[in-house]
C-alpha positions in Angstrom: 9.8 -19.0 19.4 8.9 -17.5 16.0 5.5 -19.1 16.1 4.8 -17.8 19.6 5.8 -14.3 18.6 3.6 -14.5 15.5 0.6 -15.6 17.5 1.1 -12.8 20.1 1.5 -10.2 17.3 -1.8 -11.3 15.7 -3.5 -11.1 19.1 -2.2 -7.6 19.6 -3.6 -6.6 16.2 -7.0 -8.3 16.9 -7.4 -6.5 20.2 -6.1 -3.0 19.1 -8.1 -2.9 15.9 -11.4 -2.7 17.9 -10.9 0.7 19.7 -9.3 2.3 16.6 -12.2 1.1 14.4 -14.7 2.5 16.9 -12.9 5.8 16.8 -13.1 5.9 13.0 -16.8 5.1 13.0 -17.4 7.7 15.8 -15.6 10.4 13.8 -17.8 9.7 10.8 -21.0 9.6 12.9 -20.1 13.0 14.3 -19.8 14.4 10.8 -16.0 14.2 10.4 -14.9 13.9 6.8 -12.4 11.6 5.1 -9.4 13.6 6.4 -10.6 13.4 10.0 -11.4 9.7 9.9 -8.0 9.0 8.3 -6.2 10.1 11.5 -7.3 7.1 13.7 -7.1 4.7 10.8 -3.6 5.7 10.0 -2.7 5.5 13.7 -3.7 1.8 13.8 -1.9 1.0 10.6 1.3 2.7 11.9 0.9 0.7 15.2 0.6 -2.6 13.2 3.8 -1.8 11.3 5.7 -0.4 14.2 5.0 -3.1 16.8 6.4 -5.7 14.4 9.8 -4.6 15.5 9.6 -5.4 19.2 7.2 -8.3 18.8 8.5 -10.0 15.7 12.0 -8.5 15.3 11.1 -7.0 12.0 13.0 -3.8 11.3 12.6 -1.5 8.3 15.0 0.7 6.4 13.5 3.4 4.2 15.4 5.3 1.5 14.2 7.7 -1.1 11.8 9.8 1.0 13.5 12.9 -0.4 12.2 11.8 -3.9 8.5 12.4 -2.9 6.8 15.6 -4.0 6.6 18.4 -1.4 3.7 20.3 -3.0 0.6 19.5 -0.8 -1.6 19.8 -3.9 0.4 17.3 -6.0 -1.2 14.0 -6.4 0.8 10.9 -7.2 0.2 7.2 -7.9 2.4 5.1 -5.7 3.1 1.7 -7.5 4.3 -0.7 -4.8 5.9 -4.1 -4.9 3.5 -6.4 -3.0 4.9 -9.5 -1.1 3.0 -9.4 2.2 0.5 -7.5 4.4 3.4 -5.6 5.9 3.5 -2.9 3.2 -0.3 -2.5 3.5 0.3 -1.4 7.1 3.5 0.5 6.5 2.7 2.8 3.5 0.3 5.2 5.4 2.8 5.2 8.3 5.8 6.4 6.2 4.0 8.6 3.7 3.8 12.4 4.4 0.4 12.7 2.7 -3.0 11.0 3.1 -3.1 7.9 1.0 -6.0 5.9 -0.5 -5.7 2.3 -1.5 -7.3 0.6 -4.4 -8.4 -2.7 -2.9 -10.8 -5.7 -3.6 -14.2 -5.2 -2.0 -14.0 -8.5 -0.2 -11.8 -6.8 2.4 -14.8 -4.7 3.5 -16.3 -7.8 5.1 -13.4 -8.4 7.5 -14.8 -7.5 11.0 -13.5 -4.1 12.3 -10.6 -3.8 9.8 -13.0 -3.9 6.8 -15.5 -1.7 8.6 -12.8 1.0 9.0 -11.9 0.8 5.3 -15.6 1.2 4.5 -15.6 4.5 6.4 -12.6 5.8 4.5 -12.5 7.6 1.2 -10.7 4.8 -0.7 -11.4 2.8 -3.9 -12.8 -0.7 -3.5 -13.4 -2.7 -6.7 -15.1 -5.9 -7.8 -12.5 -8.0 -9.5 -15.3 -10.1 -11.0 -16.2 -7.1 -13.3 -12.9 -5.7 -14.5 -14.3 -3.1 -16.9 -16.6 -1.7 -14.2 -13.7 -1.8 -11.7 -11.4 0.1 -14.1 -14.0 2.8 -14.6 -14.3 3.1 -10.8 -10.6 3.4 -10.4 -10.3 6.2 -13.0 -13.3 8.1 -11.7 -12.6 8.0 -8.0 -8.8 8.1 -8.5 -8.9 11.3 -10.5 -11.1 12.9 -7.8 -8.7 11.9 -5.0 -5.6 12.8 -6.9 -7.1 16.2 -7.6 -7.4 16.7 -3.9 -3.7 16.0 -3.4 -4.3 12.5 -2.0 -1.8 9.8 -3.0 -3.3 6.7 -4.5 -1.5 3.4 -3.6 -1.8 0.6 -6.1 -0.1 -2.8 -6.2 0.6 -3.3 -10.0 0.9 -7.0 -9.7 -2.6 -7.1 -8.3 -1.9 -9.5 -5.5 1.0 -10.7 -3.3 3.8 -12.4 -5.0 6.2 -14.8 -3.3 9.8 -13.6 -2.6 11.9 -13.8 -5.7 9.0 -14.0 -8.1 7.6 -11.4 -10.6 3.9 -11.2 -11.1 2.1 -9.8 -14.1 2.3 -6.0 -14.0 -1.1 -4.5 -15.0 -1.4 -1.1 -16.6 -4.3 0.3 -14.6 -2.0 2.3 -12.3 -0.2 3.9 -15.3 -3.5 4.6 -17.0 -4.9 6.3 -13.9 -1.8 8.5 -13.7 -2.0 9.4 -17.4 -5.7 10.2 -17.1 -5.2 12.4 -14.0 -2.0 14.0 -15.3 0.1 13.0 -12.3 3.4 11.2 -11.9 3.9 7.7 -10.7 6.3 6.8 -8.0 7.7 3.2 -8.0 8.4 1.6 -4.6 10.4 -1.6 -4.0 9.7 -3.5 -0.7 11.5 -6.7 0.4 8.9 -7.8 3.0 8.9 -11.3 1.6 12.2 -11.8 3.3 10.6 -11.9 6.7 6.8 -12.1 6.1 6.0 -15.0 3.6 3.1 -14.7 1.3 1.5 -17.9 2.3 2.6 -18.5 5.9 1.6 -17.5 9.4 5.0 -17.5 11.0 7.0 -14.3 10.5 10.8 -14.2 10.9 13.0 -11.5 12.4 14.9 -9.5 9.9 15.2 -6.3 7.8 12.6 -5.0 5.3 14.2 -2.6 2.8 11.9 0.0 1.3 13.2 2.0 -1.7 11.3 4.9 -3.1 12.1 5.9 -6.7 12.2 9.2 -8.4 8.7 10.3 -9.7 8.2 9.4 -13.4 6.1 11.8 -15.4 3.1 10.4 -17.1 2.4 13.3 -19.6 2.5 12.2 -23.2 3.2 8.6 -22.2 1.5 5.4 -23.3 0.3 3.2 -20.4 2.2 0.1 -21.6 5.5 2.0 -21.9 5.1 3.7 -18.6 4.3 0.5 -16.7 7.2 -1.2 -18.4 9.5 1.5 -17.0 8.0 1.1 -13.6 8.4 -2.7 -13.7 12.0 -2.4 -14.8 12.9 0.0 -12.0 11.1 -2.0 -9.3 12.4 -5.4 -10.3 16.0 -4.1 -10.8 15.8 -2.6 -7.4 14.4 -5.8 -5.8 17.4 -7.7 -7.1 19.8 -5.1 -5.7 18.1 -5.1 -2.3 17.5 -8.8 -2.0 20.0 -10.6 -4.4 19.8 -13.9 -2.6 16.1 -14.2 -3.5 16.8 -14.2 -7.3 18.8 -16.9 -9.2 
């Protein structure tokens, strides 16, 4: 049954991404800016996250939304635990501000999904040239954060299996320090139901815990990222204790 539900879920995503992508492209062709094109893109991402409940039995429980800044001009760097594609769909759906992802440029080549991302004002990087990629993150990230956009980064760089800890990279902390904005750590237990390397999803609960913003002013990137990692990994063990020995 889980396999059948997973297949049906992917078919729903494949069918629905087409009209939403066409809407994103149409908005851009008609002269709509990044804010306007974000509306249909966010709508599809929210759909992808929300239909996981009736189709897959995946529920989510979000705590800590009250920790997020309320000033519409305040940019933040959201540093998110990354275990599956679920949080990629979910973050724009639950955040009260426009978000921009830092993502590998290879995603742009995915039909429809990648074409939508190409129309968005986000930050795609070439992992094969890390120095150039970092310069791009800082330059574009500062611009977006200055506009009040929230930049989403996965500090481990890629998805990590449930119960594992990847190498936390300091680029997110360095961006926050350069832009003079706080970081917000986010723990997500999506690996509980959506495995990193597996097609079949399982019914269950995804816990999302949003931490208190951590100021970056006067901080060193290594120290700031160490604090973020300590909070996220401690929270992961509290939310999903059976995943950790």
